[in-house]
N, C-alpha and C positions, 0 to 999 in steps of 0.2 A: 658785737659782739660775733666771735668765735663759733662754728658753729660747732658743735657737741659739748658747750658749756652750757651749765644752767646758773640762773641767777640764784644767787643767794637769799636763805628767808632772812625775811630782818626782825628782830628781836620784836617779841611783846611790852609799846611800852611801858614803865614807870609809874603808879599812883604813887603821892606823894608822902610824906612818913605822916605826917600828919602827928599827933599827939599824942602814942601808943609811948607806957615808957620802956625801957631800953631793957633790957633782958640779957643776963648773962648769959652768954650758948656753952655748954657744958662740954666740961676734958673729953679732950679726944681721949680714946681707950690706945691701949697700946696692943697691934696684933697679938690675935691668941698663938701661940705656939702651942698649944693642947692637939689645934686641929691635926698639925704634921702629926702629930703624937698618934693620935688616933687612927690613922691609918694604918688598913691590916698589913702584918707581916711578908713582905714578898716575899714569895714562892716561888718552884719552880715553873719554870714555860714548857708548855706542850711543844708547842710549833714557834719557829722563828721568824718575832716581830718584825714588820713593815716602820719605815718610816714614821708614819703614822701612831701608831701605835707605841712606839717608844717617848713620840715628843708629848701624848699623852699619860704616860706613865710618871715622865719629868714632871709635867703641869703638875698633876696630883703631889709627888712626892716632893719636889723640893718648890710647893708654894712661889713657881714663878707665870706669870704671862704665857701663853701659847706662841706667843710673839721671841720672849727672849729666848724659852729654850732652843726656839728651830737658830737664832742669831746663836746662839754659842758650840751646837755641832756644828755648821755653818765657822764659824771661827777657829775651830779643834782643828779642823779640815784643814785651812788656811797655813793654819801655825804647821803643825803638820808637814804640809806641802815647801813651806819656807826653809822646815830644817834640810829635808831628804833632799831640796831642788840642786842645782849645778855645783853654784856655789854657795848653798850652806854644811854646817859641818857634817852631816851625812850620818845625821843619827837623833832622832825623836825617844824622849823615853816619858810613858804615862806613868808616873809614880807606882810601884809596886803591884800594875796590871803589864806592862806589853813593853817592848823595845825595837824600837825599828831602824835597822841597820842600814846602809846601800854598798856594794861592792861591787867597784868598775872591774870587769872584764875586758881582757885585752882583743886585739883583736887577732884572728887564725886563720894562719894562708894556708890555702888548699893543698893537697901533696897525699902525699902513703902515712895510713893510721894501719895502725896496729890492732886490729879488734881483739877485744882484751876475753872476752870467751873462748874464739874458734882459734887464736894466733892467727889468722892469717891476712896478710896486708890489703887494705884495702883504701881506694880513692876516697880522700873526704874532703867535703865542700869547703872554701872558702867562708868562715865569716865575723860581722864587723865588729866594731869595739860597742859595748853595752852596759846596762846598772843594772845589778841586781838589786831587787828588795827581798829583805827578810826581816819574817818578825817572830821574836822572839818573847812565848809568856815569862813572866817574875813568878816571885813565889807567892805573892798573893792572890794569883787569877789560877794559879797550880792546885791551887788549897779550895779553891772557888771550887772547883772542877771535880774535885772529892781524891 
């Protein structure tokens, strides 16, 4: 046995069935939807929530386990990453909530540039090509903000 592994506990031996009459199992009841409806109405949040607080709220409101809620958040991040990656479409939409766009900025050579405020010419540094990420709120999110 390898170090650090524990021995599995054995199950207790079962007794013989004997001559007891078979009883019919009670029919399974459908999960109650009233429990989700009975949850208090969402109110405004006073401070920014941590990941733990968000997971707790999801498990309470969506009637899923904490592990499932965490997996959903991780998968959403993965989906967004695949959309905005170098080979992706460069755009992701969370319907009604937000839109994430990427824009490729070309490289800029060093040289003289005009200062737009004073009008004088100044030496500008060279900048490599980069990708900017913009997040735009959509109608549903704007309406929520008031």
